C-alpha positions in Angstrom: 28.1 29.8 7.8 24.3 30.2 7.1 23.4 32.9 4.7 21.2 35.8 5.7 18.9 35.7 2.6 15.2 35.4 2.4 15.0 32.3 4.5 13.9 28.7 3.8 10.9 28.5 1.5 8.2 25.8 1.1 9.3 25.4 -2.5 12.8 24.4 -1.3 11.4 21.9 1.2 9.1 20.5 -1.5 12.0 20.0 -3.9 14.2 18.6 -1.2 11.6 15.9 -0.3 11.0 15.3 -4.0 14.8 14.6 -4.5 14.8 12.1 -1.6 11.7 10.3 -2.9 13.2 10.1 -6.4 16.2 8.1 -5.3 18.4 11.3 -5.4 17.8 11.6 -9.1 17.2 15.3 -9.8 15.9 14.6 -13.3 13.3 12.2 -12.0 12.4 14.7 -9.2 11.9 17.5 -11.8 9.6 15.3 -13.8 7.6 14.3 -10.7 7.3 18.0 -9.6 6.6 19.3 -13.1 9.6 21.7 -13.0 13.1 21.9 -14.6 16.2 20.1 -13.5 18.2 23.4 -13.3 15.4 24.9 -11.2 15.6 22.2 -8.6 19.4 22.3 -8.5 19.3 26.0 -8.0 16.8 25.8 -5.1 18.9 23.0 -3.5 22.0 25.1 -3.5 20.1 28.0 -2.1 18.7 25.8 0.7 22.1 24.4 1.6 23.5 27.9 1.6 20.7 29.2 3.8 21.1 26.4 6.3 24.9 26.3 6.2 25.0 22.5 6.0 25.5 20.0 3.2 22.4 17.9 2.8 23.9 15.5 0.2 27.3 14.1 -0.6 28.1 14.4 -4.3 29.9 12.4 -6.9 30.7 14.6 -9.8 27.5 16.4 -10.7 25.3 13.7 -9.2 24.0 13.3 -5.7 25.5 10.2 -4.0 23.9 10.0 -0.6 22.0 11.9 2.1 24.1 13.2 4.9 23.1 12.8 8.6 22.1 16.5 8.6 20.2 15.9 5.4 18.2 13.1 7.0 17.2 15.3 9.9 16.2 18.2 7.6 14.2 15.9 5.3 12.3 14.4 8.2 11.3 17.9 9.4 10.5 19.0 5.9 8.0 16.2 5.6 6.3 17.3 8.8 6.1 20.9 7.7 4.7 19.9 4.3 2.2 17.6 6.0 1.1 20.5 8.3 0.7 22.8 5.2 -1.6 20.1 3.9 -3.5 20.0 7.2 -4.1 23.7 7.0 -5.5 23.4 3.5 -7.7 20.5 4.6 -9.0 22.5 7.5 -9.8 25.5 5.3 -11.6 23.2 2.9 -13.7 21.7 5.7 -14.5 25.2 7.1 -15.8 26.3 3.7 -17.8 23.0 3.4 -16.0 21.9 0.2 -16.8 18.3 -0.6 -14.1 17.6 -3.1 -10.5 16.4 -2.7 -8.5 13.2 -2.9 -8.3 10.2 -0.6 -5.3 7.8 -1.1 -5.3 4.4 0.5 -2.6 1.7 0.6 -3.7 -1.7 1.5 -3.3 -5.5 0.8 -4.9 -7.4 -2.0 -7.3 -9.2 0.4 -8.7 -6.0 1.8 -8.9 -4.4 -1.7 -10.6 -7.4 -3.2 -12.9 -8.8 -0.5 -13.5 -6.1 2.1 -13.3 -2.6 0.7 -15.6 -2.7 -2.5 -18.8 -2.2 -0.6 -17.2 0.6 1.6 -15.8 2.3 -1.5 -19.2 2.1 -3.3 -21.0 3.7 -0.4 -18.3 6.4 -0.1 -18.5 7.2 -3.8 -22.2 7.6 -3.6 -21.8 10.1 -0.8 -18.8 11.9 -2.1 -18.8 11.8 -5.9 -16.3 14.7 -6.2 -13.7 13.0 -4.0 -11.1 11.1 -6.1 -10.1 7.8 -4.6 -6.7 6.2 -5.1 -6.1 2.6 -4.1 -2.6 1.2 -3.9 -2.0 -2.5 -3.2 1.2 -4.0 -1.7 2.9 -5.9 1.0 3.2 -4.5 4.6 6.7 -3.1 3.7 5.4 -1.4 0.6 2.4 0.1 2.5 4.7 1.4 5.2 6.9 3.0 2.6 4.0 4.7 0.9 2.5 6.2 4.0 5.9 7.2 5.6 6.7 9.3 2.4 3.3 11.0 2.4 2.1 9.3 -0.8 -1.1 8.0 0.8 -3.4 9.2 3.5 -4.5 5.9 5.0 -2.8 2.5 5.5 -5.0 -0.6 5.9 -3.2 -3.7 6.9 -3.1 -6.7 9.1 -0.9 -8.2 11.8 2.4 -6.7 12.8 2.4 -3.0 13.6 6.2 -2.7 14.0 6.5 -0.8 10.6 3.7 1.6 11.6 4.7 2.9 15.0 4.6 6.5 13.8 0.9 6.2 12.9 -2.4 6.5 14.8 -3.7 2.9 14.5 -7.4 2.0 14.8 -8.3 -1.7 15.0 -11.2 -2.3 12.6 -12.2 -6.0 12.8 -10.9 -9.5 13.6 -10.7 -12.4 11.3 -9.6 -16.1 11.3 -7.8 -18.3 8.8 -9.5 -21.2 7.0 -7.9 -24.3 5.4 -8.9 -24.7 1.7 -8.9 -28.0 -0.2 -10.5 -29.3 -3.4 -13.6 -31.4 -2.9 -12.8 -35.0 -2.1 -9.4 -34.2 -0.6 -8.2 -36.4 2.2 -8.6 -33.6 4.8 -12.4 -33.5 4.1 -12.7 -37.1 5.2 -11.1 -36.5 8.6 -13.3 -37.9 11.3 -11.4 -35.9 14.0 -11.2 -32.1 14.2 -8.3 -30.8 12.0 -5.1 -30.2 13.9 -1.7 -28.7 13.0 0.0 -32.1 12.9 -2.4 -33.3 10.1 -1.9 -30.0 8.3 1.9 -30.3 8.5 1.7 -33.5 6.6 0.6 -31.7 3.5 2.3 -29.2 1.2 0.9 -25.7 2.0 0.0 -22.8 -0.2 -0.5 -19.4 1.7 0.3 -15.7 1.8 3.7 -14.2 1.3 5.3 -13.8 4.7 6.3 -10.3 6.0 10.0 -9.7 6.5 9.4 -7.9 9.8 9.6 -11.0 12.0 8.1 -14.4 12.6 4.5 -14.7 11.4 1.7 -15.9 13.6 1.2 -18.7 11.0 4.7 -20.1 11.5 4.7 -19.4 15.2 1.6 -21.6 15.6 3.5 -24.6 14.1 6.7 -23.9 16.0 4.9 -23.8 19.3 3.7 -27.4 18.6 7.2 -28.5 17.5 6.2 -28.7 13.8 7.6 -27.2 10.6 5.1 -26.2 7.9 6.0 -27.4 4.4 5.1 -24.2 2.5 5.6 -24.9 -1.2 4.1 -21.7 -2.7 3.3 -18.2 -1.5 1.3 -15.3 -3.1 -0.1 -12.0 -2.1 -3.3 -12.7 -3.9 -5.9 -15.1 -2.4 -7.3 -15.7 -5.9 -3.9 -17.0 -7.0 -3.7 -19.3 -3.9 -7.2 -20.7 -4.7 -6.0 -21.3 -8.3 -3.1 -23.4 -7.2 -5.2 -25.3 -4.6 -7.5 -26.2 -7.5 -4.5 -27.5 -9.4 -3.6 -29.8 -6.5 -0.3 -28.0 -5.7 -1.1 -28.0 -2.0 -3.5 -27.2 0.9 -4.4 -23.5 1.0 -4.5 -21.4 4.2 -6.2 -18.0 3.6 -8.2 -15.3 5.3 -11.8 -16.4 6.0 -13.3 -13.4 4.1 -11.5 -14.5 0.9 -13.7 -17.6 0.6 -16.7 -16.7 -1.5 -19.9 -18.7 -2.0 -19.0 -19.3 -5.6 -15.8 -21.1 -4.4 -18.0 -23.9 -2.9 -18.6 -25.4 -6.3 -15.2 -27.1 -6.2 -13.5 -26.1 -2.9 -14.1 -26.9 0.7 -13.3 -24.5 3.5 -12.3 -26.0 6.9 -12.5 -23.8 10.0 -9.0 -23.1 11.4 -9.9 -20.7 14.1 -8.7 -23.1 16.8 -5.4 -23.7 15.0 -4.1 -20.2 14.4 -4.5 -17.0 16.5 -7.2 -14.4 15.6 -5.9 -11.7 13.4 -6.8 -8.0 13.5 -7.1 -5.6 10.5 -6.4 -2.0 11.4 -6.4 1.4 9.7 -3.6 3.9 10.3 -2.9 7.5 9.4 -0.1 10.0 10.4 -0.4 11.1 14.0 -0.1 14.8 13.0 -2.7 14.6 10.3 -5.9 16.6 10.3 -8.8 14.4 9.1 -11.1 16.0 6.6 -14.8 15.4 7.0 -14.9 12.8 4.2 -12.0 11.0 5.7 -13.9 10.6 9.0 -16.9 9.3 7.0 -14.7 6.8 5.2 -13.5 5.4 8.5 -17.1 5.3 9.8 -18.3 3.4 6.7 -15.4 1.0 7.1 -15.9 0.6 10.9 -19.5 1.7 11.7 -18.9 0.6 15.3 -16.8 3.8 15.7 -18.9 7.0 16.0 -17.5 10.0 14.0 -16.8 11.9 17.3 -14.8 9.0 18.6 -12.8 8.9 15.3 -12.0 12.6 15.6 -11.0 12.1 19.3 -8.6 9.3 18.2 -7.1 11.5 15.5 -6.4 14.2 18.1 -4.7 11.8 20.6 -1.0 12.5 21.1 0.0 8.9 21.6 -1.1 5.4 20.6 -1.6 4.6 24.3 -4.3 7.4 24.4 -5.9 5.9 21.2 -6.0 2.4 22.7 -7.6 3.8 25.9 -10.3 5.7 23.8 -11.2 2.6 21.8 -10.9 0.0 24.6 -14.6 -0.4 25.2 -15.6 -0.9 21.5 -16.2 -4.5 20.6 -14.8 -5.4 17.2 -16.7 -7.5 14.7 -15.4 -10.8 13.4 -15.4 -10.8 9.6 -16.0 -14.1 7.7 -16.6 -15.2 4.2 -19.3 -17.1 2.5 -21.2 -18.1 5.6 -21.4 -14.5 6.7 -22.6 -13.5 3.2 -25.4 -16.0 3.4 -26.4 -14.9 6.9 -26.5 -11.3 5.7 -28.6 -12.3 2.7 -31.0 -14.2 4.9 -31.4 -11.2 7.2 -32.1 -9.0 4.2 -34.7 -11.4 2.9 -36.3 -11.6 6.4 -36.5 -7.8 6.6 -38.0 -7.6 3.1 -40.5 -10.3 3.8 -41.6 -8.6 7.0 -42.1 -5.4 5.2 -44.3 -7.2 2.7 -46.2 -9.0 5.4 -44.9 -12.5 4.5 -44.5 -15.3 7.1 -42.3 -17.8 5.3 -39.0 -16.4 3.9 -38.5 -19.5 1.8 -41.8 -19.2 0.1 
């Protein structure tokens, strides 16, 4: 029977979630929450007594597993703690406080090649906001955001792991084929096709465990089997092994920098593989603070701040998709896009100085 005490407290829910996130190790949970092991054990017993259900099965003095009832309670506890955070965020925005923390989980490619300029602009605007950047695979990113350890997830491709989030598509990108200078593929007189690519050992990104990748599907649809000899999360590592002659690289276009042209050749593969979309996601019940809206706007300037707030208030992903349907997404590239941006900047500077010839 449930007890008739003071009721469930936020501290008890915080400790409960802390235990779940620490692998049911109460000592680890106590260290994470800066409290004592006996204190957590006492609060857990009081919570179970208050609810009248067992949240964990036990083996001796240790917790062995989460019960079905425990899973339900923990899921609801996460929502309650998230809403408490939302109230705090709302209060901070109402009092115009410009400090806080923004935690982001993303892939190496986004962190290394796309986000630096966004983060620099954000830091200039919000010097009192602490930024935390976590890198990982799609599965690791999903784990971080589902356990409330980060505010934003920025990833690419399959959205199956993120169905509980509000997802905003940010930009499209294509793959490129990467080979050392003088490689046989650079001497191809015909446009590169998948059959020619399948004849070579390939070096590319680690595949997600959530299903068939668009990379493998492209080969399968042509009755081909890619010979992938090495995979890595990091495009820099892939480029290193391409330089060593281990295989032909297949990477995101924005990971090819102008400095790479000294010894590597990028071959357009936009006709070989489907276009890929990078998106940003956050919990559907999350209240976005002002600086969070600004971060998304800096990352995706094609979304007006009001549209971002409307998307955050949407109840379903269908509503989000409808809101964003008319917005054209940019296609992000690598070195060629850098050069075009540099030329545009030089043109603007030259016009401001009254010069006619940019190259002069």
